[in-house]
C-alpha positions in Angstrom: 2.5 -0.9 -44.0 6.2 -1.2 -43.2 7.6 -2.8 -40.1 8.6 0.5 -38.5 5.1 1.9 -38.6 3.7 -1.4 -37.1 6.3 -1.3 -34.2 5.5 2.4 -33.6 1.7 1.7 -33.4 2.3 -1.3 -31.0 4.5 0.9 -28.8 1.9 3.6 -28.6 -0.9 1.1 -27.8 1.2 -0.5 -25.2 2.1 2.8 -23.5 -1.5 3.8 -23.5 -2.4 0.5 -21.9 0.2 0.9 -19.2 -1.0 4.5 -18.6 -4.6 3.4 -18.3 -3.7 0.6 -15.8 -1.6 3.1 -13.7 -4.4 5.7 -13.8 -7.0 3.0 -12.8 -4.8 2.0 -9.9 -4.4 5.6 -8.8 -8.2 6.2 -9.0 -8.9 3.1 -6.9 -6.2 4.1 -4.4 -7.8 7.6 -4.1 -11.3 6.1 -3.7 -10.1 3.7 -0.9 -8.2 6.6 0.7 -11.3 8.7 0.8 -13.4 5.9 2.3 -10.6 5.3 4.9 -10.4 9.0 5.9 -14.2 9.1 6.4 -14.1 5.8 8.4 -11.2 6.9 10.6 -12.7 10.3 11.2 -15.9 8.7 12.5 -14.1 6.1 14.5 -11.5 8.3 16.2 -13.8 11.2 17.0 -10.8 13.7 16.7 -11.1 17.2 18.0 -10.4 19.9 15.4 -7.0 20.5 17.0 -6.1 16.8 16.9 -7.3 16.4 13.3 -5.1 19.3 12.2 -2.0 17.6 13.6 -3.0 14.0 13.0 -3.8 14.0 9.2 -0.5 15.3 7.9 1.3 12.7 10.0 -1.1 9.9 9.0 -1.0 10.8 5.3 2.8 10.8 5.2 2.9 7.5 7.0 0.2 5.9 4.8 2.0 7.0 1.6 5.4 5.7 2.7 3.8 2.4 3.9 2.0 2.0 0.6 5.2 2.7 -1.4 7.1 0.1 0.6 4.4 -2.5 0.3 3.5 -1.8 -3.3 7.0 -1.4 -4.7 9.0 -3.9 -2.8 6.5 -6.5 -2.0 5.2 -6.6 -5.5 8.8 -7.3 -6.7 9.1 -10.1 -4.2 5.9 -11.7 -5.1 6.7 -11.7 -8.8 9.9 -13.6 -7.9 8.1 -16.1 -5.7 5.9 -17.9 -8.2 6.0 -21.7 -8.2 8.2 -22.1 -11.3 10.7 -19.4 -10.1 10.9 -21.0 -6.6 11.5 -24.5 -8.1 14.5 -23.2 -10.1 15.8 -20.8 -7.5 19.3 -21.6 -6.0 19.9 -21.6 -2.3 22.0 -18.4 -2.7 19.2 -16.6 -4.6 16.6 -17.7 -2.0 18.8 -16.5 0.8 19.2 -13.1 -0.9 15.5 -12.8 -1.5 14.8 -13.8 2.1 17.2 -11.1 3.3 15.4 -8.5 1.1 12.0 -9.5 2.4 13.2 -9.3 6.0 14.7 -5.8 5.2 11.4 -4.6 3.8 9.5 -6.0 6.8 11.9 -4.2 9.2 11.5 -1.0 7.2 7.7 -1.3 7.7 8.2 -2.0 11.4 10.5 1.0 11.9 8.1 3.2 9.9 5.2 2.1 12.1 7.3 2.7 15.3 8.2 6.2 14.2 4.6 6.9 13.3 3.4 5.8 16.7 6.1 8.0 18.3 5.0 11.0 16.3 1.4 10.3 17.2 2.1 10.3 20.9 2.9 14.0 20.7 -0.6 14.6 19.1 -3.0 12.0 20.4 -3.7 10.3 23.7 -2.6 6.6 23.8 -6.3 5.4 23.8 -6.9 7.1 20.4 -3.7 5.6 19.0 -4.9 2.2 20.0 -8.3 3.0 18.5 -6.6 4.0 15.3 -4.9 0.6 15.1 -8.2 -1.2 15.7 -10.0 1.1 13.2 -7.4 0.4 10.5 -7.9 -3.3 11.0 -11.7 -3.0 11.0 -11.5 -0.9 7.8 -9.3 -3.4 6.1 -11.6 -6.2 7.1 -14.6 -4.4 5.8 -12.8 -3.6 2.5 -11.8 -7.3 2.1 -15.4 -8.4 2.9 -16.8 -6.0 0.3 -14.3 -7.2 -2.3 -15.2 -10.8 -1.6 -18.9 -10.0 -1.9 -18.4 -8.2 -5.2 -16.6 -11.3 -6.7 -19.7 -13.5 -5.9 
């Protein structure tokens, strides 16, 4: 077998591997999203009218939040391993810190806009319940993850 065929086969196998990982990630995200929707629906006790207005706003917010956290934070974490930090110059560290702060601010502004948008749809008590319910859901998810590792 010549080298071109070997390289072609390796490229195909690698691309299938990346596709499978990406597909697996999307499946897990969808499963978690379905569980979260069910949990929040139960916890918030939304009226039909509230639900019709709430879910499009929430889904848009949740998708944007995920994109910021997944895309940007993943990049930051990959650049913050021990060996990279030990060899990082002060200028590189300062630039990375500025980028992290910018992503944090972007998340904060997104959350602030989300809360503002919700005020037109839900009473303040339900917005606070939403925050608490999201924290409860994340805590339960983490607890289940830890138990599955044991």
